[in-house]
PDB file as gemmi writes it, atoms N, CA and C in Angstrom:
CRYST1    1.000    1.000    1.000  90.00  90.00  90.00 P 1                      
ATOM      1  N   UNK A   1      -0.222 -37.079 -77.385  1.00  0.00           N  
ATOM      2  CA  UNK A   1       0.297 -38.353 -77.395  1.00  0.00           C  
ATOM      3  C   UNK A   1       1.544 -38.546 -78.364  1.00  0.00           C  
ATOM      4  N   UNK A   2       2.042 -39.384 -78.369  1.00  0.00           N  
ATOM      5  CA  UNK A   2       3.011 -40.220 -79.836  1.00  0.00           C  
ATOM      6  C   UNK A   2       2.272 -40.444 -80.626  1.00  0.00           C  
ATOM      7  N   UNK A   3       3.111 -41.027 -81.841  1.00  0.00           N  
ATOM      8  CA  UNK A   3       2.173 -41.721 -83.245  1.00  0.00           C  
ATOM      9  C   UNK A   3       2.200 -43.121 -82.654  1.00  0.00           C  
ATOM     10  N   UNK A   4       3.348 -43.857 -81.863  1.00  0.00           N  
ATOM     11  CA  UNK A   4       3.074 -44.890 -81.398  1.00  0.00           C  
ATOM     12  C   UNK A   4       2.136 -45.296 -80.588  1.00  0.00           C  
ATOM     13  N   UNK A   5       1.898 -44.062 -79.749  1.00  0.00           N  
ATOM     14  CA  UNK A   5       0.504 -44.386 -78.564  1.00  0.00           C  
ATOM     15  C   UNK A   5      -0.760 -44.337 -79.530  1.00  0.00           C  
ATOM     16  N   UNK A   6      -0.524 -43.555 -80.443  1.00  0.00           N  
ATOM     17  CA  UNK A   6      -2.523 -43.332 -81.415  1.00  0.00           C  
ATOM     18  C   UNK A   6      -2.129 -44.547 -82.174  1.00  0.00           C  
ATOM     19  N   UNK A   7      -1.170 -45.701 -82.845  1.00  0.00           N  
ATOM     20  CA  UNK A   7      -1.260 -46.732 -83.121  1.00  0.00           C  
ATOM     21  C   UNK A   7      -1.801 -47.926 -82.740  1.00  0.00           C  
ATOM     22  N   UNK A   8      -1.505 -47.626 -80.878  1.00  0.00           N  
ATOM     23  CA  UNK A   8      -1.620 -48.778 -80.134  1.00  0.00           C  
ATOM     24  C   UNK A   8      -2.821 -48.565 -79.250  1.00  0.00           C  
ATOM     25  N   UNK A   9      -3.497 -47.668 -79.888  1.00  0.00           N  
ATOM     26  CA  UNK A   9      -4.601 -46.948 -78.831  1.00  0.00           C  
ATOM     27  C   UNK A   9      -5.656 -48.299 -78.890  1.00  0.00           C  
ATOM     28  N   UNK A  10      -6.029 -48.003 -77.510  1.00  0.00           N  
ATOM     29  CA  UNK A  10      -7.362 -49.220 -77.522  1.00  0.00           C  
ATOM     30  C   UNK A  10      -8.339 -48.765 -76.278  1.00  0.00           C  
ATOM     31  N   UNK A  11      -9.878 -48.920 -76.794  1.00  0.00           N  
ATOM     32  CA  UNK A  11     -10.696 -48.206 -75.822  1.00  0.00           C  
ATOM     33  C   UNK A  11     -10.908 -46.857 -76.182  1.00  0.00           C  
ATOM     34  N   UNK A  12     -11.843 -46.083 -75.631  1.00  0.00           N  
ATOM     35  CA  UNK A  12     -12.316 -44.904 -75.758  1.00  0.00           C  
ATOM     36  C   UNK A  12     -11.463 -43.836 -75.105  1.00  0.00           C  
ATOM     37  N   UNK A  13     -10.154 -43.985 -74.448  1.00  0.00           N  
ATOM     38  CA  UNK A  13      -9.955 -43.282 -73.836  1.00  0.00           C  
ATOM     39  C   UNK A  13      -8.373 -43.749 -73.002  1.00  0.00           C  
ATOM     40  N   UNK A  14      -7.306 -42.823 -73.791  1.00  0.00           N  
ATOM     41  CA  UNK A  14      -5.912 -42.756 -73.124  1.00  0.00           C  
ATOM     42  C   UNK A  14      -5.474 -42.205 -72.291  1.00  0.00           C  
ATOM     43  N   UNK A  15      -4.739 -42.758 -71.176  1.00  0.00           N  
ATOM     44  CA  UNK A  15      -4.485 -41.972 -70.153  1.00  0.00           C  
ATOM     45  C   UNK A  15      -3.250 -42.179 -69.952  1.00  0.00           C  
ATOM     46  N   UNK A  16      -1.846 -41.258 -70.276  1.00  0.00           N  
ATOM     47  CA  UNK A  16      -0.999 -41.289 -69.690  1.00  0.00           C  
ATOM     48  C   UNK A  16      -0.299 -40.361 -68.376  1.00  0.00           C  
ATOM     49  N   UNK A  17       0.503 -41.184 -67.484  1.00  0.00           N  
ATOM     50  CA  UNK A  17       1.410 -40.563 -66.306  1.00  0.00           C  
ATOM     51  C   UNK A  17       2.546 -40.153 -66.268  1.00  0.00           C  
ATOM     52  N   UNK A  18       2.809 -39.171 -65.963  1.00  0.00           N  
ATOM     53  CA  UNK A  18       4.410 -39.307 -65.869  1.00  0.00           C  
ATOM     54  C   UNK A  18       5.044 -38.657 -64.664  1.00  0.00           C  
ATOM     55  N   UNK A  19       6.580 -39.196 -64.376  1.00  0.00           N  
ATOM     56  CA  UNK A  19       6.963 -38.667 -63.242  1.00  0.00           C  
ATOM     57  C   UNK A  19       7.051 -37.283 -63.257  1.00  0.00           C  
ATOM     58  N   UNK A  20       6.776 -36.434 -62.061  1.00  0.00           N  
ATOM     59  CA  UNK A  20       6.931 -37.154 -60.477  1.00  0.00           C  
ATOM     60  C   UNK A  20       5.326 -37.442 -60.009  1.00  0.00           C  
ATOM     61  N   UNK A  21       4.644 -37.752 -60.812  1.00  0.00           N  
ATOM     62  CA  UNK A  21       3.110 -38.148 -60.400  1.00  0.00           C  
ATOM     63  C   UNK A  21       2.368 -37.511 -59.830  1.00  0.00           C  
ATOM     64  N   UNK A  22       2.296 -36.523 -60.261  1.00  0.00           N  
ATOM     65  CA  UNK A  22       1.281 -35.598 -59.431  1.00  0.00           C  
ATOM     66  C   UNK A  22       0.137 -35.135 -60.219  1.00  0.00           C  
ATOM     67  N   UNK A  23      -0.617 -34.541 -59.601  1.00  0.00           N  
ATOM     68  CA  UNK A  23      -1.893 -33.900 -60.327  1.00  0.00           C  
ATOM     69  C   UNK A  23      -1.772 -33.436 -61.696  1.00  0.00           C  
ATOM     70  N   UNK A  24      -0.846 -32.582 -61.848  1.00  0.00           N  
ATOM     71  CA  UNK A  24      -0.712 -32.162 -63.100  1.00  0.00           C  
ATOM     72  C   UNK A  24      -0.124 -33.249 -64.291  1.00  0.00           C  
ATOM     73  N   UNK A  25       0.463 -34.328 -63.526  1.00  0.00           N  
ATOM     74  CA  UNK A  25       1.478 -35.444 -64.458  1.00  0.00           C  
ATOM     75  C   UNK A  25       0.222 -36.514 -64.835  1.00  0.00           C  
ATOM     76  N   UNK A  26      -1.126 -35.825 -65.313  1.00  0.00           N  
ATOM     77  CA  UNK A  26      -1.809 -36.982 -65.695  1.00  0.00           C  
ATOM     78  C   UNK A  26      -2.305 -36.033 -67.263  1.00  0.00           C  
ATOM     79  N   UNK A  27      -2.239 -36.662 -68.060  1.00  0.00           N  
ATOM     80  CA  UNK A  27      -2.852 -36.548 -69.409  1.00  0.00           C  
ATOM     81  C   UNK A  27      -4.065 -37.807 -70.019  1.00  0.00           C  
ATOM     82  N   UNK A  28      -4.815 -37.046 -70.846  1.00  0.00           N  
ATOM     83  CA  UNK A  28      -6.018 -37.878 -71.124  1.00  0.00           C  
ATOM     84  C   UNK A  28      -6.189 -37.231 -72.771  1.00  0.00           C  
ATOM     85  N   UNK A  29      -6.615 -38.309 -73.653  1.00  0.00           N  
ATOM     86  CA  UNK A  29      -6.738 -38.378 -74.741  1.00  0.00           C  
ATOM     87  C   UNK A  29      -7.856 -39.111 -75.460  1.00  0.00           C  
ATOM     88  N   UNK A  30      -8.706 -38.524 -76.516  1.00  0.00           N  
ATOM     89  CA  UNK A  30      -9.372 -39.388 -77.364  1.00  0.00           C  
ATOM     90  C   UNK A  30      -8.759 -39.872 -78.329  1.00  0.00           C  
ATOM     91  N   UNK A  31      -9.263 -41.447 -78.693  1.00  0.00           N  
ATOM     92  CA  UNK A  31      -8.891 -42.269 -79.892  1.00  0.00           C  
ATOM     93  C   UNK A  31      -8.059 -41.293 -81.004  1.00  0.00           C  
ATOM     94  N   UNK A  32      -8.662 -40.132 -81.508  1.00  0.00           N  
ATOM     95  CA  UNK A  32      -8.178 -38.889 -82.335  1.00  0.00           C  
ATOM     96  C   UNK A  32      -6.926 -38.134 -82.089  1.00  0.00           C  
ATOM     97  N   UNK A  33      -6.706 -38.518 -80.721  1.00  0.00           N  
ATOM     98  CA  UNK A  33      -5.455 -37.607 -80.335  1.00  0.00           C  
ATOM     99  C   UNK A  33      -5.821 -36.338 -79.947  1.00  0.00           C  
ATOM    100  N   UNK A  34      -7.173 -36.180 -79.895  1.00  0.00           N  
ATOM    101  CA  UNK A  34      -7.214 -34.916 -78.785  1.00  0.00           C  
ATOM    102  C   UNK A  34      -7.499 -34.711 -77.428  1.00  0.00           C  
ATOM    103  N   UNK A  35      -6.659 -34.378 -76.593  1.00  0.00           N  
ATOM    104  CA  UNK A  35      -6.532 -34.107 -75.260  1.00  0.00           C  
ATOM    105  C   UNK A  35      -8.246 -33.879 -74.478  1.00  0.00           C  
ATOM    106  N   UNK A  36      -8.498 -34.290 -73.027  1.00  0.00           N  
ATOM    107  CA  UNK A  36      -9.833 -33.874 -72.749  1.00  0.00           C  
ATOM    108  C   UNK A  36      -9.107 -34.121 -71.349  1.00  0.00           C  
ATOM    109  N   UNK A  37     -10.241 -33.073 -70.940  1.00  0.00           N  
ATOM    110  CA  UNK A  37     -10.082 -32.882 -69.778  1.00  0.00           C  
ATOM    111  C   UNK A  37     -10.028 -33.427 -68.464  1.00  0.00           C  
ATOM    112  N   UNK A  38      -9.648 -33.717 -67.499  1.00  0.00           N  
ATOM    113  CA  UNK A  38      -9.485 -34.673 -66.696  1.00  0.00           C  
ATOM    114  C   UNK A  38      -9.234 -34.044 -65.182  1.00  0.00           C  
ATOM    115  N   UNK A  39     -10.139 -34.568 -64.368  1.00  0.00           N  
ATOM    116  CA  UNK A  39     -10.174 -33.601 -63.114  1.00  0.00           C  
ATOM    117  C   UNK A  39      -9.780 -35.134 -61.835  1.00  0.00           C  
ATOM    118  N   UNK A  40      -8.724 -34.302 -61.033  1.00  0.00           N  
ATOM    119  CA  UNK A  40      -8.413 -35.213 -60.142  1.00  0.00           C  
ATOM    120  C   UNK A  40      -9.071 -35.185 -58.578  1.00  0.00           C  
ATOM    121  N   UNK A  41      -9.526 -36.280 -58.006  1.00  0.00           N  
ATOM    122  CA  UNK A  41     -10.193 -35.886 -56.734  1.00  0.00           C  
ATOM    123  C   UNK A  41      -9.340 -36.358 -55.586  1.00  0.00           C  
TER     124      UNK A  41                                                      
END                                                                             
């Protein structure tokens, strides 16, 4: 995540989705910016 994303963080998990919005275009981070494992079902 960007510095701006981390400064505007709210809650336990931040999820960012990028175009073209496929299964490999979804990313999740905790409030410290550590990537989290994410499964799309």
